[in-house]
C-alpha positions as CSV (number, residue, x, y, z in Angstrom):
1,M,-36.6,-3.0,25.7
2,V,-33.0,-2.6,24.7
3,D,-31.9,-1.6,21.1
4,Y,-28.6,-1.1,19.3
5,A,-28.4,2.5,20.2
6,D,-28.5,1.5,23.9
7,A,-25.4,-0.5,23.2
8,G,-23.7,2.6,21.9
9,V,-24.1,2.1,18.1
10,D,-26.1,4.7,16.2
11,V,-26.8,3.1,12.8
12,K,-28.4,6.2,11.2
13,L,-25.5,8.4,12.3
14,G,-23.0,5.7,11.1
15,D,-24.6,5.8,7.6
16,D,-24.5,9.7,7.6
17,V,-20.8,9.6,8.5
18,S,-20.1,7.0,5.9
19,E,-21.8,9.2,3.3
20,M,-19.7,12.1,4.4
21,L,-16.4,10.2,4.0
22,Y,-17.6,8.8,0.7
23,N,-18.2,12.3,-0.6
24,A,-14.7,13.2,0.5
25,A,-13.3,10.0,-1.2
26,K,-15.0,11.0,-4.5
27,L,-12.9,14.1,-4.6
28,T,-9.7,11.9,-4.6
29,W,-10.7,9.9,-7.7
30,V,-9.4,12.6,-10.0
31,N,-5.9,11.7,-8.7
32,R,-6.0,8.5,-10.8
33,R,-8.0,9.7,-13.7
34,G,-6.7,8.2,-17.0
35,R,-4.2,6.0,-15.1
36,L,-4.2,2.5,-13.6
37,G,-6.3,2.8,-10.5
38,E,-9.0,5.0,-12.1
39,V,-12.3,4.4,-10.2
40,V,-15.4,3.4,-12.1
41,V,-18.8,3.9,-10.3
42,P,-21.9,2.4,-11.9
43,A,-24.0,3.3,-8.9
44,D,-23.1,6.5,-7.1
45,N,-23.6,5.9,-3.4
46,F,-21.3,4.9,-0.6
47,S,-22.5,1.3,-0.5
48,G,-22.7,1.0,-4.3
49,T,-20.5,-1.0,-6.6
50,K,-17.1,0.5,-7.5
51,F,-14.3,-1.1,-9.4
52,V,-11.0,-0.5,-11.2
53,R,-10.3,-1.8,-14.7
54,I,-7.1,-3.7,-15.0
55,G,-7.5,-5.6,-18.3
56,G,-4.9,-5.4,-21.0
57,L,-1.9,-4.8,-18.7
58,P,1.5,-6.0,-19.9
59,D,2.7,-9.3,-18.4
60,D,5.4,-7.5,-16.4
61,I,3.0,-5.4,-14.3
62,V,2.6,-6.8,-10.8
63,M,0.5,-5.7,-7.9
64,Y,0.3,-6.1,-4.1
65,S,-0.8,-4.2,-1.0
66,N,0.5,-3.1,2.4
67,D,-1.2,-2.0,5.5
68,D,-0.5,0.3,8.5
69,G,-2.1,2.8,10.9
70,V,-1.6,6.1,12.5
71,G,-1.0,4.6,16.0
72,T,-0.8,6.7,19.1
73,K,-0.2,10.0,17.3
74,I,-4.0,10.2,17.2
75,E,-3.8,11.2,20.9
76,G,-2.2,14.5,19.8
77,A,-5.2,15.2,17.6
78,E,-7.6,14.3,20.5
79,R,-5.7,16.6,22.9
80,L,-5.8,19.6,20.5
81,G,-9.2,18.9,19.0
82,M,-7.5,19.1,15.5
83,H,-8.1,16.2,13.2
84,D,-7.5,17.6,9.7
85,T,-3.9,16.5,9.5
86,V,-4.2,12.9,10.7
87,A,-4.8,11.5,7.2
88,H,-1.3,12.8,6.2
89,D,0.1,10.4,8.8
90,L,-2.1,7.6,7.7
91,F,-1.3,8.0,4.0
92,A,2.4,8.5,4.7
93,M,2.7,5.3,6.6
94,V,1.1,3.1,3.9
95,C,1.9,5.0,0.6
96,D,5.6,5.7,1.5
97,D,6.0,2.0,2.4
98,A,4.9,1.1,-1.1
99,V,7.7,3.1,-2.8
100,V,10.3,1.3,-0.7
101,R,9.5,-1.7,-3.0
102,G,9.8,0.3,-6.2
103,A,6.0,0.4,-6.6
104,E,3.4,3.1,-7.3
105,P,0.6,3.3,-4.8
106,A,-2.7,3.8,-6.5
107,M,-5.8,2.9,-4.4
108,L,-6.4,3.2,-0.7
109,T,-9.0,1.8,1.7
110,S,-9.3,2.6,5.4
111,I,-11.1,1.5,8.5
112,L,-12.0,4.1,11.2
113,D,-12.8,2.6,14.6
114,V,-14.4,5.1,17.0
115,N,-15.5,4.9,20.5
116,S,-18.8,6.6,19.6
117,L,-20.0,9.0,16.9
118,N,-21.9,10.9,19.7
119,D,-20.6,12.8,22.6
120,P,-21.8,11.9,26.1
121,G,-24.7,14.4,25.6
122,G,-25.8,12.7,22.5
123,N,-24.5,15.3,20.1
124,P,-22.8,13.9,16.9
125,F,-19.1,14.4,16.3
126,L,-19.8,15.7,12.8
127,D,-17.2,18.5,12.9
128,E,-14.5,16.1,13.9
129,V,-15.5,13.8,11.0
130,R,-15.5,16.7,8.6
131,Q,-11.9,17.5,9.7
132,L,-10.9,13.9,9.0
133,A,-12.6,14.1,5.6
134,R,-10.7,17.3,4.7
135,G,-7.5,15.6,5.6
136,Y,-8.4,12.6,3.4
137,V,-8.7,14.8,0.4
138,A,-5.5,16.8,0.9
139,A,-3.4,13.7,1.8
140,A,-4.7,11.7,-1.2
141,K,-3.7,14.6,-3.5
142,S,-0.2,14.7,-2.0
143,A,0.2,10.9,-2.4
144,N,-1.5,10.9,-5.8
145,V,-3.8,8.1,-4.8
146,A,-7.6,7.5,-4.9
147,V,-9.6,6.5,-1.8
148,V,-11.8,3.7,-3.1
149,N,-13.4,2.4,0.0
150,G,-13.7,2.7,3.8
151,E,-15.4,1.5,6.9
152,V,-16.5,3.2,10.1
153,A,-17.3,1.2,13.2
154,E,-18.4,2.2,16.7
155,L,-16.7,0.0,19.2
156,G,-17.5,1.6,22.5
157,R,-15.0,0.9,25.4
158,R,-12.8,-1.1,23.0
159,V,-11.5,2.3,21.8
160,G,-10.2,4.9,24.3
161,G,-8.0,8.0,24.5
162,Y,-7.9,11.6,25.6
163,G,-11.2,13.6,25.6
164,P,-14.6,12.6,24.2
165,F,-13.7,11.7,20.6
166,N,-11.5,8.6,20.5
167,Y,-10.6,6.6,17.4
168,N,-8.0,4.4,15.7
169,W,-7.4,4.7,11.9
170,G,-5.7,2.1,9.7
171,A,-5.5,1.7,5.9
172,S,-4.4,-0.6,3.1
173,V,-3.0,0.6,-0.2
174,T,-2.9,-1.3,-3.4
175,W,0.2,-0.7,-5.5
176,F,1.4,-1.5,-9.0
177,A,4.9,-2.0,-10.3
178,K,6.9,-2.9,-13.3
179,E,8.5,-6.1,-12.3
180,D,12.0,-5.2,-13.4
181,R,11.8,-2.0,-11.4
182,L,11.1,-3.7,-8.1
183,L,13.7,-3.0,-5.4
184,T,14.9,-6.2,-3.9
185,G,18.2,-5.1,-2.2
186,N,20.3,-6.7,-4.9
187,E,20.5,-3.5,-6.8
188,L,22.7,-1.8,-4.2
189,S,26.4,-1.2,-4.9
190,V,29.4,0.0,-2.9
191,G,29.8,3.7,-3.5
192,D,26.1,4.4,-4.1
193,T,25.2,7.8,-2.6
194,L,22.7,8.1,0.2
195,V,20.3,11.0,-0.2
196,A,18.0,11.9,2.7
197,L,14.5,13.5,2.3
198,R,14.0,15.8,5.3
199,E,11.4,15.3,8.0
200,G,10.7,18.1,10.4
201,G,8.6,16.2,12.9
202,L,8.1,12.8,14.5
203,R,6.1,11.3,11.6
204,S,3.9,8.6,13.1
205,N,6.6,6.7,15.0
206,G,8.2,6.7,18.4
207,L,5.2,8.5,19.8
208,S,4.9,6.1,22.8
209,L,8.4,7.2,24.0
210,A,7.8,10.9,23.3
211,R,4.4,10.8,25.1
212,K,5.9,9.1,28.1
213,V,8.7,11.7,28.4
214,L,6.2,14.6,28.0
215,F,3.8,13.1,30.5
216,D,6.5,12.3,33.1
217,T,7.9,15.8,32.7
218,H,4.7,17.9,32.6
219,G,1.8,15.7,33.7
220,D,-1.4,15.0,31.9
221,E,-1.8,18.4,30.3
222,W,1.6,18.3,28.6
223,H,0.2,19.3,25.3
224,K,-0.5,22.9,26.6
225,V,3.1,23.6,27.5
226,E,4.7,26.3,25.3
227,Y,8.0,25.4,23.6
228,D,9.9,26.5,20.4
229,G,7.3,29.1,19.5
230,S,4.5,26.7,19.6
231,T,3.1,24.1,22.1
232,L,4.3,20.6,22.7
233,G,1.0,19.3,21.5
234,A,1.2,21.1,18.2
235,L,4.8,19.9,17.7
236,V,3.8,16.3,18.4
237,L,0.9,16.6,15.9
238,R,3.0,18.0,13.1
239,P,1.8,16.0,10.0
240,S,4.1,13.6,8.3
241,Q,5.7,14.6,5.0
242,I,4.4,12.4,2.2
243,Y,7.2,11.4,-0.1
244,C,5.7,8.8,-2.4
245,A,4.7,11.0,-5.3
246,A,8.3,12.4,-5.6
247,V,9.9,9.0,-5.4
248,V,7.5,7.6,-8.0
249,D,8.6,10.4,-10.3
250,M,12.2,9.4,-9.7
251,F,11.9,5.8,-10.7
252,G,9.1,6.3,-13.2
253,G,6.3,4.3,-11.5
254,Y,5.0,1.4,-13.5
255,D,4.7,3.1,-16.9
256,R,6.9,6.3,-17.3
257,D,10.5,7.0,-18.0
258,P,12.6,7.3,-14.8
259,K,14.0,10.7,-13.9
260,A,16.7,9.3,-11.6
261,G,18.4,6.0,-11.0
262,I,17.4,4.4,-7.7
263,H,19.0,1.3,-6.1
264,G,17.2,1.3,-2.8
265,V,14.7,3.2,-0.6
266,A,14.4,3.2,3.2
267,H,11.3,4.7,4.9
268,I,12.6,5.9,8.3
269,T,9.8,4.9,10.6
270,G,9.9,2.6,13.7
271,G,13.4,1.4,14.2
272,G,14.9,4.6,12.9
273,I,17.9,4.7,10.5
274,P,19.5,1.6,11.9
275,G,16.4,-0.5,11.5
276,K,15.1,0.8,8.2
277,V,18.4,1.4,6.4
278,G,19.5,-1.9,7.9
279,R,16.5,-3.6,6.3
280,M,17.4,-2.0,2.9
281,L,20.9,-3.4,3.2
282,K,20.0,-6.8,4.6
283,Q,19.8,-8.7,1.2
284,S,23.2,-7.4,0.0
285,G,25.0,-7.5,3.4
286,L,26.5,-4.1,2.5
287,G,27.0,-1.3,5.1
288,A,26.4,2.5,5.2
289,H,28.3,5.5,6.4
290,I,26.1,8.5,7.2
291,K,28.4,11.5,7.7
292,N,26.1,14.5,7.1
293,P,22.6,13.7,8.3
294,F,19.9,16.3,8.8
295,A,19.6,17.4,12.5
296,P,16.7,16.0,14.4
297,C,13.8,18.4,15.1
298,N,13.9,20.3,18.3
299,L,11.1,18.2,19.9
300,M,13.3,15.1,19.7
301,I,16.2,17.0,21.3
302,Y,13.7,18.2,24.0
303,C,12.6,14.6,24.7
304,Q,16.2,13.4,24.8
305,D,17.0,16.1,27.3
306,Y,14.1,15.7,29.7
307,G,13.8,11.9,29.3
308,E,17.5,11.2,29.4
309,V,17.2,9.3,26.1
310,P,20.7,8.2,24.9
311,D,21.6,9.2,21.3
312,A,21.8,5.6,20.1
313,E,18.3,4.9,21.5
314,A,17.0,8.1,19.8
315,Y,18.4,7.0,16.5
316,K,16.7,3.6,16.9
317,T,13.4,5.1,17.9
318,W,12.8,8.4,15.9
319,N,13.7,9.4,12.3
320,M,16.1,12.1,13.7
321,G,15.5,14.4,10.7
322,Q,15.5,11.9,7.8
323,G,12.0,10.7,6.7
324,M,13.3,8.7,3.8
325,V,16.8,7.7,2.6
326,I,17.5,6.9,-1.1
327,A,20.4,4.9,-2.4
328,T,21.3,6.2,-5.8
329,P,24.1,6.5,-8.4
330,D,22.5,9.8,-9.5
331,P,22.1,12.0,-6.4
332,T,21.7,15.3,-8.3
333,A,18.7,14.0,-10.2
334,V,17.2,12.6,-7.0
335,M,17.5,16.0,-5.3
336,D,16.2,17.8,-8.3
337,V,13.0,15.8,-8.3
338,A,12.6,16.2,-4.6
339,G,12.9,19.9,-5.0
340,E,10.2,19.9,-7.7
341,H,7.9,18.4,-5.1
342,G,8.9,20.9,-2.4
343,I,10.9,18.4,-0.4
344,E,14.3,19.4,1.2
345,S,17.0,16.9,0.5
346,R,20.8,16.4,0.9
347,V,23.5,13.9,0.4
348,I,24.2,12.3,3.8
349,G,26.5,9.4,3.0
350,K,27.6,6.3,1.0
351,I,27.0,2.6,0.8
352,T,30.0,0.8,2.2
353,P,31.4,-2.8,1.8
354,V,30.0,-6.0,3.2
355,G,30.4,-6.3,6.9
356,S,31.0,-2.6,7.6
357,G,27.7,-2.1,9.5
358,I,26.0,1.3,9.8
359,T,27.8,4.3,11.2
360,I,26.2,7.7,11.7
361,V,27.9,10.9,12.6
362,N,25.8,11.8,15.6
363,R,23.5,14.9,15.6
364,G,21.7,13.9,18.7
365,Y,21.4,15.7,22.1
366,R,24.8,14.4,23.3
367,A,26.6,14.7,20.0
368,S,29.5,16.6,21.6
369,E,30.2,13.5,23.8
370,Q,30.2,11.0,21.0
371,S,30.7,12.1,17.4
372,E,29.9,8.7,15.7
373,L,27.5,6.0,16.4
374,T,27.9,2.4,15.2
375,F,25.1,-0.1,14.7
């Protein structure tokens, strides 16, 4: 006789893991207490009813959602056996995308697909799940969101990776915005200042290229190689900075007074500065001159060196030191708010006239050979 467990799905363990993640999620609900997105729970269990009251909102409050996932950065966690920072990458990808639109992220749901919740010897991966849950709580606090739901699924060979505990993690965030604060691209003006919020790692983008370079250079155990006072694996796994709470403070969210004027926001993920600043500029047709960017982290320079990655390709693949770029007529206020949230920032350039494209003073590995890149 064959049962569900023989097919690799442990229903009882799945329920136990769901309960564990639910208890972690409950700790995040305080982040929205007294605000839109506050969670109401008539029946306190992971499969019970939960809801958010939205009645009585002004007519100009709008809502929507966006989705993303951690991607192949999870391999870094699998290689090191360290899973308590992965949620920072997950939350950064979805919540920081919301503020690009001038919205305040409020409620997050996730789906965790695992190969199995048991190791080959039949021992449950409870410590690994506890690490994920700890990261849940810390990342939600940084993003000022509540985790309102989640799903765990054992998918067997459909999910692979390094080592015994393999998973993919994706999420959806619901956001709210005051309609006249939405950022459409039409708000940008020539002369607006560009302020960068610094990122000291890869975020959760360009990992496929970085992993290829590291594998080709050092083989399958590349994560153990010592570099820059750490290991390559630890540098790859460095958690993404979460910017959304600071940016929401700047434009005031959906219901507060703004602390800074913002005309545009670019979240520097896949496509790098050319792709994401280019997307911010697309509606207006304006350009950007970036003359004083943050330098890329040493790991990016390392990958450029050993992988012979051209500077232009690096700027189209990685964030190269800027995790978010904000177009503003009020750079001092923007940087003051960033500082209040412990985020390093600097003025990196200006918005330029229509047709001028994007130019970047190069800080890549071959910067001495080519001082400025044009996209």
